[in-house]
N, C-alpha and C positions, 0 to 999 in steps of 0.2 A: 665562444668566441669565436671557431672554428666555422660555424651556421654563417655569422655578422661577413667576416673572411670573403667565404663563395657566393655569399648575398649579394656582396658588395651594398651594406646597408651601416649604416653610422650605429655604436651604441651610446648610451651611458653609462660613466662610472666614475663609484664613488672609490677612492687609494687614500693611500700616507706614502706622503714623497719618501726621500732620505730622512728628513726631520722628524718625521713622525708626523706632521703636518697633514691635516684630510685636506682633501683637492676632490672639485667634481671637474668632468672633461667629459664635451662631447667627443668621441675619436670616429675617425674613417677608418677601421682596421685593416690595416695592409697584410699581415701577415702574425705568426707566431717565429721565436727564434728562440733558442740558448745561447746566452752568454756563457761563461767558465763558469757563474756560480749560478744561473736559474733561468726559468723558463720565460723571457719577453714579449712584451702583445708592441709590436711595430707599428705606428699609425700617425696619419696625420691632424694633428689636435685642432679642430674649429678653434676656440677661444686665441690663442696665441699663433695660427696661420701658421702652422710650423710641422717639422717632421720631428716625432716624441717617442721616446719607449719608455714605457711602464714594465717593470715587475710583476709578473703574474701574482705571484703570492701575496703582493702590500694590496690588490685590488678588491676590496669590502663588499661592491654589490657593482652587479652589471645589467644594464639593459637595451634591450633593442630601440635604437632612434628611430628615429620618423625619414631621414635622409638618405635617399640613394647617393652613389658613388659612380655610377654605371653610365661612363665609359671613362671615368676619371683617372683610377686605376692604378692602367697602365703604368700611365705619366707620372703619379707618385710615388711610382714604383720606380721607374726609372731615375727620377730624381732624389729619392733616399739612396739607389745603390753608385747613383756620381756623388753625393754628397761627401758616403760614408768614406768611398776611394778615395776622393779628396783627402780626405781627414788624416787614412792611412798611412798615403805618400807624405804626407805633409811630419808627423809623429817619428817615422824613419828617416825622416831627411834631420830631422830635426838631434834624432840619437846617434845618427851618422857624423854629425859636426862635434858631437861630445865628447866623442870617440876618438 
């Protein structure tokens, strides 16, 4: 995973979602991140055409794909940070309004 992130190449993964269903995806891996519970793969899902996170322990198979996403990585990361920041601010505002 780290190699794919560094080399800016897609990966194909087989994983189990939160409900235990097996899924297959091609991902443009942007990086690894720790959540409070587990290690996460942050990436752009080619199928969904959206940012997604995947719990690494649920990934059952991983192979290098054939897509290079250089030089898109920087913009994809910026977009992800913008989305997450907006989500955190929204959650903070909702929490403030509830209290």
